[in-house]
N, C-alpha and C positions, 0 to 999 in steps of 0.2 A: 157434297158441299165442301169437304175437306180439300179437294183439289183446287177449288176456286179460291180458297184462303191463302194458298201458297204465294200468290202474287203480292199479298199485303205484308209478308214477313220480310223485314229488312231489305226493301227494294234497292237495287243497285244501279238502275239507270237514272240519269240526271233529271229528266223531265218528269219524273214521278214523285217529286218531293212531297206532294199532298197525299200520296198513298200510304205513307208510313203511319198515319194516324187513323184510327178506326173508331167508330161509334158502335157500341153493342147494346142492344135492348134485350133484357132478359124476360122470361115468361112471368116473373113477378112484378114487371113494370118498372124496373130500374134502368137507368141509362148511364153506361160507363164509356169514358173517352180515354184513349191511351195508344201507345205504340204496341202493335202486335208483335210479340217476341217468339211465340210458338204455339202449337196446338198438336193434338194427337188425333187418332182415328175416331174417337168419340166426341170430338170438338171441344174437349177441355181446352180453355184458352188462357194463355199467359199474356198479361198486359204489363208494360213498364211505363213509368211516368204517367200513371193513370189518375183519374179523378171521377167521381160520380156527380152527375148533375141532378139536383133535387128541385123539382118544379113546384110552384105554389101559385094560387090564384090571388094571394094577398101581398106577396113580396116577390122580389126578383129571384132569378135562378141562383141557388146556392151551389157552390162547387166544393165538394168534400175531397181533399187530397188523400189518395190511397197509396201512391208509389207503385211497387210491384204487387200485382193482384192476379189471382187465379179465379176464373169463372168456370163452374162445372158445365160440361157440354149439354147435359139434360136440361139446363136452365137457359140456354141460349135460344132466343127467338129470332133475332135479326143481327147480322153483321154487315156494316156498310163503311165505305171509305168516307173520310171527312176532309173537306177542302180547308186546309189550315188558314189560307189567306181570307177566305170568306168568313170562317169562324172567328177570326181575330177582329173582323169589323162589327160583329154582333155586340150590342150592349146588353149583356145578360141581366144586368140589374133592372132593366126596363121591361123584360119579358115576363108576362104573367100567363100561366097555363095550368090547366088541371093536371095533376099527376096521372100517369098512365095506370090503368087498372091491370090486375093480374089476368092472365089468360085462363079462361074457364073451359074445361074439357067436357 
């Protein structure tokens, strides 16, 4: 997985402007959005300009600003690229969703 993440770290080619923002879902059900600044062989991840999206069935999505944030590799479940243009069109205040559950082994 580590070799696949390299393409998301500070992309240099012009047409990949949506690749610099990633969404990370952790095994405890949290969703982090930010710029992937680095990672190591155990997938410890460094996010910059990050925030956590907290979902609720009764109110819109809350975005908690974190700034520079480190996520332990053993807690990473999914890493995916985020299309900034599509994400900007979302009305997060209107989205209602159940929070993700923790992964059960």
